[in-house]
TORSEFI-442079 format. One line per 2 residues: their letters; for each residue z, y, x of N, C-alpha, C. Coordinates in Angstrom, 3 decimals. Example, Ala and Ser with C-alpha at 12.3 -4.5 7.8 and 13.67 -1.06 7.14 Angstrom:
<nodes>
as) 7.800,-5.690,13.190,7.800,-4.500,12.300,7.800,-3.300,13.200 | 7.080,-2.250,12.850,7.140,-1.060,13.670,7.870,0.030,12.900
</nodes>
This chain:
<nodes>
ma) -5.688,-5.792,1.918,-6.356,-7.157,0.664,-6.918,-6.402,-0.423 | -6.197,-5.929,-1.286,-7.047,-5.116,-2.346,-7.886,-3.794,-1.900
gi) -8.891,-4.407,-2.326,-9.693,-2.772,-3.122,-9.009,-2.560,-4.024 | -8.670,-2.280,-5.080,-8.349,-1.584,-6.211,-6.878,-2.779,-6.663
vv) -5.821,-1.908,-7.263,-4.647,-2.886,-7.920,-4.731,-2.248,-9.382 | -4.277,-3.061,-10.848,-4.708,-2.976,-11.761,-3.427,-3.355,-12.198
tr) -2.183,-2.320,-12.667,-1.668,-2.560,-13.069,-0.494,-0.936,-14.032 | 0.156,-1.502,-14.908,0.871,-0.355,-15.700,1.710,-0.148,-15.064
hp) 2.891,-1.532,-14.035,3.892,-1.152,-13.448,3.941,-0.213,-12.164 | 4.870,0.707,-12.039,4.716,1.264,-10.833,5.561,0.094,-10.046
al) 6.604,-0.452,-10.307,7.615,-0.871,-9.601,6.832,-2.208,-9.065 | 5.515,-3.022,-9.639,4.790,-3.578,-8.873,4.214,-3.401,-7.855
ve) 3.667,-1.871,-8.187,2.804,-1.456,-6.741,3.913,-1.315,-5.528 | 5.258,-0.525,-6.057,6.019,-1.019,-4.823,6.315,-1.983,-4.345
yl) 6.524,-2.819,-5.022,6.746,-4.688,-4.753,5.492,-4.664,-3.820 | 4.479,-4.275,-4.053,3.297,-4.809,-3.109,3.184,-4.326,-2.022
rq) 3.229,-2.767,-1.977,3.695,-2.208,-0.746,4.919,-2.639,-0.219 | 5.883,-3.061,-0.548,7.232,-3.653,0.537,6.842,-4.792,0.637
hg) 5.839,-5.523,0.583,5.908,-7.163,0.910,4.389,-7.118,1.597 | 3.759,-6.113,2.132,2.744,-6.276,3.034,1.493,-6.580,2.523
yl) 1.443,-6.344,0.992,-0.007,-6.648,-0.097,-1.222,-5.243,0.058 | -0.389,-4.521,-0.107,-1.499,-3.045,0.338,-1.408,-2.604,1.411
dg) -2.251,-2.062,2.043,-2.230,-1.470,3.058,-2.859,-0.161,2.921 | -2.530,0.901,3.353,-2.834,2.431,3.710,-2.865,2.498,1.831
dv) -4.073,3.524,1.274,-4.110,4.338,0.264,-5.082,3.679,-0.657 | -4.619,2.366,-1.275,-5.064,1.884,-2.173,-5.321,2.121,-3.875
ev) -6.469,2.317,-4.067,-6.601,2.713,-5.491,-5.587,1.694,-6.760 | -5.132,2.493,-7.371,-4.250,2.004,-8.383,-4.629,2.631,-9.669
re) -5.420,1.382,-10.615,-5.716,2.358,-11.922,-4.682,1.428,-13.356 | -4.485,1.895,-14.583,-3.970,1.411,-15.378,-5.285,0.583,-16.119
hv) -5.947,1.138,-16.407,-7.235,0.458,-17.081,-8.425,0.183,-16.297 | -9.975,-0.684,-16.604,-10.459,-0.332,-15.223,-11.766,-0.878,-16.146
ta) -12.978,-0.614,-15.799,-14.380,-1.372,-16.281,-15.142,-2.093,-15.408 | -16.253,-2.846,-15.869,-16.660,-3.498,-14.830,-17.574,-2.668,-13.522
ed) -17.595,-1.529,-14.075,-17.916,-1.229,-12.714,-16.718,-0.508,-11.597 | -15.566,-0.724,-12.273,-14.767,0.128,-11.340,-14.224,-1.343,-10.235
vr) -14.512,-2.510,-11.165,-14.204,-3.519,-10.202,-15.280,-4.954,-9.917 | -16.545,-4.617,-9.691,-17.444,-5.145,-9.417,-17.834,-5.096,-7.869
gr) -17.549,-6.400,-7.163,-17.602,-6.667,-6.092,-16.643,-6.084,-5.082 | -15.374,-6.149,-5.835,-13.997,-5.802,-5.193,-13.189,-6.783,-5.482
dv) -11.994,-6.689,-4.358,-10.835,-7.607,-4.550,-9.894,-6.538,-5.287 | -9.147,-7.279,-6.031,-8.566,-7.073,-7.223,-7.042,-7.665,-7.110
ig) -6.003,-6.523,-6.821,-5.124,-7.388,-7.245,-4.161,-6.985,-8.967 | -4.407,-8.084,-9.534,-3.433,-7.599,-10.861,-4.249,-8.409,-12.491
vl) -3.777,-8.051,-13.134,-4.066,-9.289,-14.038,-5.412,-8.640,-14.979 | -6.385,-9.553,-14.979,-7.881,-8.729,-15.807,-8.459,-9.897,-16.637
pl) -8.986,-9.468,-18.126,-9.751,-10.255,-18.593,-10.981,-11.334,-18.399 | -11.300,-12.285,-18.275,-12.268,-12.948,-17.737,-13.242,-12.008,-17.463
hl) -14.062,-11.509,-18.276,-15.394,-10.655,-18.302,-15.142,-9.810,-17.210 | -13.891,-8.882,-16.934,-13.958,-8.072,-15.857,-13.519,-8.993,-14.328
aa) -12.921,-10.308,-14.578,-12.527,-10.772,-13.345,-13.794,-11.544,-12.746 | -14.734,-11.914,-13.933,-15.901,-12.403,-13.411,-16.652,-11.328,-12.504
ea) -16.641,-9.543,-12.475,-17.006,-8.981,-11.879,-16.887,-8.494,-10.606 | -15.350,-8.969,-10.316,-14.725,-8.949,-9.029,-15.049,-9.687,-8.054
as) -15.286,-9.131,-7.127,-15.244,-10.382,-5.458,-14.039,-11.343,-5.898 | -12.969,-11.040,-6.321,-11.443,-11.879,-6.506,-10.431,-10.915,-7.139
vt) -9.894,-11.975,-7.646,-8.551,-11.573,-8.191,-7.497,-12.085,-8.011 | -6.449,-11.554,-7.682,-5.328,-11.464,-6.889,-4.041,-11.253,-8.517
ev) -3.519,-12.600,-8.538,-2.256,-12.091,-9.516,-1.035,-12.275,-9.082 | -0.276,-11.697,-9.153,1.129,-11.593,-9.093,1.996,-12.198,-10.386
pl) 2.085,-13.592,-10.112,2.310,-13.738,-11.893,4.278,-13.192,-11.673 | 4.548,-12.747,-12.957,5.890,-12.281,-13.288,6.019,-13.201,-14.588
av) 7.690,-13.594,-14.476,7.936,-14.376,-15.047,9.106,-13.496,-15.902 | 8.301,-12.470,-16.845,8.900,-11.562,-17.628,9.618,-12.383,-19.151
tp) 10.840,-12.045,-19.306,11.999,-12.638,-20.112,11.631,-11.502,-21.611 | 11.813,-11.877,-22.847,11.638,-11.520,-24.002,12.150,-10.376,-24.330
dm) 13.304,-9.683,-23.586,13.923,-8.905,-23.192,13.169,-7.574,-22.432 | 12.216,-8.046,-21.720,11.832,-7.610,-20.898,10.304,-6.658,-21.151
rg) 9.982,-7.159,-22.105,8.578,-7.277,-22.928,8.633,-5.243,-23.879 | 7.637,-4.957,-23.233,7.524,-3.725,-23.935,8.103,-2.265,-23.019
re) 8.685,-2.258,-22.369,9.659,-1.304,-21.237,8.719,-1.481,-19.953 | 9.555,-0.384,-19.145,8.763,-0.439,-17.829,9.976,-1.119,-17.107
lt) 9.691,-1.754,-16.200,10.422,-3.196,-15.049,11.009,-2.067,-13.973 | 12.117,-2.644,-13.392,12.557,-1.565,-12.307,12.096,-2.574,-10.780
la) 12.109,-1.931,-9.963,11.866,-3.040,-8.472,12.750,-3.982,-8.607 | 13.655,-4.131,-8.892,14.559,-5.177,-8.865,14.646,-6.595,-9.532
ev) 14.477,-5.754,-10.859,13.836,-6.622,-11.645,12.246,-7.747,-11.343 | 11.201,-6.812,-10.628,9.918,-7.168,-10.254,10.331,-7.995,-8.878
er) 11.150,-7.929,-8.379,11.896,-8.663,-7.098,12.021,-9.913,-7.904 | 13.387,-9.854,-8.656,14.040,-11.022,-8.765,12.535,-12.239,-9.699
ia) 11.692,-11.264,-10.394,10.969,-12.285,-11.423,9.372,-12.359,-11.087 | 8.999,-11.982,-9.649,7.663,-11.884,-9.211,7.646,-13.659,-8.201
gh) 6.417,-14.154,-8.774,5.965,-15.352,-8.157,5.022,-15.314,-6.948 | 4.955,-16.125,-6.125,4.015,-16.016,-4.841,2.638,-15.968,-5.600
pr) 1.799,-14.709,-4.638,0.617,-14.173,-5.642,-0.463,-15.603,-5.450 | -1.094,-15.529,-6.451,-2.591,-16.567,-6.469,-3.686,-15.978,-6.117
ry) -5.030,-16.286,-5.574,-5.688,-15.625,-5.509,-6.708,-16.596,-5.859 | -7.656,-15.706,-7.325,-8.673,-16.553,-7.616,-10.195,-15.888,-7.867
vv) -10.794,-16.410,-8.071,-12.915,-15.985,-8.043,-13.147,-16.574,-9.317 | -13.239,-16.289,-9.882,-14.601,-16.422,-11.492,-15.781,-15.823,-11.398
rv) -16.578,-16.884,-12.151,-17.573,-16.624,-12.084,-17.957,-17.219,-13.270 | -19.359,-16.532,-14.160,-20.017,-16.594,-15.039,-20.352,-18.003,-15.085
ve) -20.467,-18.685,-16.086,-21.377,-20.225,-15.760,-22.435,-20.097,-16.992 | -23.726,-19.933,-17.032,-24.617,-19.839,-18.067,-24.639,-21.260,-18.749
ee) -24.622,-21.580,-20.160,-24.702,-23.161,-20.527,-26.548,-23.017,-20.470 | -26.747,-24.222,-20.264,-28.374,-24.882,-20.063,-28.732,-24.903,-22.161
p) -29.623,-24.497,-22.760,-29.987,-24.902,-23.422,-30.564,-26.159,-24.281
</nodes>
């Protein structure tokens, strides 16, 4: 499904593998550029200007609680807070003058 995974959470990568969202040796990066995602299917959260470069972006929404912020999540926590994946296609729309 994914051409590249963008996350800083190893537990999310493991969750994606265990649930069959990743096949083979998919590239996993914490930070990406437009060149990294251009034309690729991405799993992760991207700013809109990068999402517009990707073929698609799939988000696994995580219902992170305040006490979870700023620390590494465990696989058990990800299992508990992960929502259903949502796939988006983002395009730039130029305004007419």
